[in-house]
C-alpha positions in Angstrom: 0.0 0.0 0.0 1.3 3.4 -0.9 1.8 5.9 1.9 3.2 9.3 2.2 6.6 9.8 3.7 6.8 10.9 7.3 3.7 12.7 8.7 4.0 12.3 12.5 2.0 11.1 14.4 0.1 9.5 11.5 3.1 8.0 9.6 6.6 7.2 10.8 8.3 5.9 7.8 11.4 4.5 9.6 9.4 2.2 11.8 6.4 1.7 9.6 4.2 2.8 12.5 1.9 5.7 13.2 -1.8 6.3 13.8 -2.8 5.9 10.2 -0.6 2.9 9.5 -1.6 1.1 12.7 -5.3 1.6 12.1 -5.2 0.4 8.5 -3.0 -2.6 9.4 -5.3 -3.6 12.3 -8.4 -3.2 10.0 -6.9 -5.4 7.3 -5.7 -8.0 9.9 -9.3 -8.6 11.0 -9.8 -10.7 7.9 -6.2 -12.0 7.7 -4.5 -9.5 5.4 -1.0 -8.2 6.1 -0.2 -4.6 5.4 3.1 -3.9 3.6 3.7 -0.1 3.4 5.7 1.5 0.6 6.5 5.2 0.9 6.3 8.0 -1.7 6.3 11.8 -1.7 2.6 12.7 -1.0 1.8 13.8 -4.6 3.1 10.5 -6.0 0.9 8.2 -3.9 -1.9 8.2 -6.6 0.7 7.9 -9.3 2.1 4.7 -7.7 -1.4 3.3 -7.7 -2.1 4.3 -11.3 1.2 2.8 -12.4 0.3 -0.5 -10.5 3.4 -0.2 -8.3 1.0 -1.0 -5.3 -2.3 -2.7 -4.8 -3.7 0.0 -2.5 -3.1 3.7 -1.6 -3.7 5.7 1.6 -5.7 8.2 -0.4 -6.1 9.7 -3.9 -4.8 13.3 -3.2 -7.6 14.7 -5.4 -7.1 12.3 -8.3 -10.0 10.1 -9.4 -8.7 6.5 -8.9 -12.0 4.8 -9.5 -11.3 5.3 -13.2 -8.0 3.5 -12.6 -9.7 0.4 -11.2 -9.8 1.6 -7.6 -12.4 0.8 -5.0 -12.7 3.4 -2.2 -12.8 2.3 1.4 -14.0 4.2 4.5 -11.6 6.8 5.9 -9.2 5.4 8.5 -8.3 8.9 9.7 -9.5 12.4 8.9 -7.0 15.2 8.9 -8.6 18.1 10.7 -6.9 21.3 9.7 -7.4 24.4 11.9 -5.7 27.8 12.3 -3.6 27.9 15.4 -2.5 31.1 17.2 -0.9 32.0 20.5 -3.6 32.6 23.2 -1.6 35.6 24.4 -2.2 37.3 21.0 -6.0 37.1 21.4 -6.4 36.8 17.6 -9.8 36.0 16.3 -10.2 34.2 12.9 -13.7 33.8 11.7 -13.5 35.0 8.1 -10.8 35.3 5.4 -10.3 39.1 6.0 -9.3 38.3 9.6 -6.0 37.0 8.1 -5.2 40.4 6.6 -1.8 41.6 7.8 -1.1 38.2 9.4 1.8 35.9 8.4 0.7 32.3 8.0 2.9 29.2 7.9 1.5 25.8 6.8 2.2 22.7 4.8 3.2 23.1 1.2 0.1 23.4 -1.1 -2.2 24.7 1.7 -2.7 27.9 -0.3 -4.0 25.9 -3.2 -6.3 23.7 -1.0 -7.8 26.7 0.8 -7.7 29.5 -1.8 -10.7 31.2 -0.2 -8.7 31.8 2.9 -5.1 31.9 1.7 -5.1 33.4 -1.9 -4.6 37.0 -0.6 -2.1 35.8 2.0 -0.1 34.1 -0.7 -0.3 37.0 -3.2 0.9 39.4 -0.6 3.9 37.1 0.3 2.6 36.4 3.8 2.3 32.7 3.3 5.2 30.2 4.0 4.8 26.6 3.0 7.2 24.1 4.6 6.9 20.4 5.0 8.8 20.3 8.4 6.0 20.7 10.8 8.2 20.9 13.9 9.6 24.1 12.3 6.0 25.4 12.0 5.5 25.0 15.7 8.8 26.7 16.5 8.0 29.7 14.1 4.8 30.3 15.9 6.3 30.2 19.4 9.3 32.4 18.4 6.8 34.9 17.1 8.1 34.8 13.5 4.6 33.9 12.2 1.2 34.8 13.6 -0.7 31.8 12.4 -0.1 28.1 11.8 -2.5 26.1 9.6 -2.1 22.5 10.6 -3.9 19.3 11.5 -4.6 19.7 15.2 -3.1 16.3 16.1 0.1 16.9 14.1 0.5 20.3 15.9 -0.2 18.8 19.4 2.3 15.9 18.7 5.1 18.3 17.9 4.3 20.5 20.9 4.6 17.4 23.0 8.0 16.7 21.3 9.2 20.2 22.1 8.2 19.7 25.7 10.1 16.4 25.9 13.2 18.0 24.3 12.8 21.1 26.5 13.9 23.3 23.5 11.7 26.3 24.3 8.9 27.4 26.5 5.6 26.2 25.1 2.7 28.6 25.3 -1.1 28.1 25.3 -2.7 28.3 21.9 -6.2 28.9 20.4 -7.5 26.7 17.7 -9.8 28.4 15.1 -12.0 26.0 13.1 -12.5 27.3 9.6 -13.7 24.4 7.6 -15.4 21.0 8.0 -13.2 18.1 6.9 -14.6 16.1 4.0 -14.2 12.4 4.8 -14.2 11.7 1.0 -10.8 13.4 0.9 -9.2 10.8 3.1 -10.5 7.5 1.8 -8.0 4.7 1.1 -8.2 3.0 -2.3 -7.9 -0.7 -3.1 -7.5 -2.5 -6.4 -9.4 -5.6 -5.0 -13.0 -5.0 -4.1 -13.1 -7.9 -1.6 -10.1 -6.5 0.2 -11.8 -3.2 0.3 -14.9 -4.8 1.9 -12.7 -6.7 4.4 -11.0 -3.5 5.3 -14.3 -1.6 5.9 -15.5 -4.5 8.1 -12.3 -4.5 10.1 -12.4 -0.7 10.5 -15.9 -0.9 11.9 -14.9 -3.6 14.3 -12.0 -1.5 15.5 -14.3 1.4 16.3 -16.8 -0.8 18.0 -14.2 -2.4 20.3 -12.6 0.9 21.3 -9.2 -0.2 19.7 -9.5 2.7 17.2 -9.4 5.3 20.0 -6.6 3.4 21.8 -4.4 3.7 18.8 -4.8 7.5 18.8 -4.1 7.6 22.6 -1.0 5.5 22.2 0.6 8.3 20.1 -1.1 11.4 21.6 -1.6 10.5 25.3 -4.5 12.9 25.4 
């Protein structure tokens, strides 16, 4: 199965672990399947599926893989992106104009995914896209950027890492919800319909048993 390279705490490439990998592996194992992750840059995950380098993919990254023989499963995880600011700044973000004059750091391509919110920010050179999400957390706490756009669990994971490393004083933050995640954006894709069905069944059983939430807690200790 094609996965993105490192996206802690969802994917740790070195150890083939993480929230997303563990959930998918456990869901597949319910009916006796063994997950074998292969790693690609995020944008190449659907290409790997289309070129038949893998028999499944963690997601389609906006590419229609049904036309390539793919069967979509239920989402194993849903990335919940929010704007994050330091509580001490008392910043309110409720509409795109609230980002006027603010500098925003996020993952690469966020300006294209959320043009309604970030088009003006990008045009005025106030947007910085960087894949290293620990750096995003540092830039916010050092005051170099006013806003981080990140999945809330990714951000909390790296805050936890900074606390463990004692690299800087961690401040309280506010999370500003600005969009509702679309589960369809995060559906895994399988070349075999039966395996897709087995995965969906296993995923539902994980949620019923509470194991799904335990996997999250193992990484987040929330």
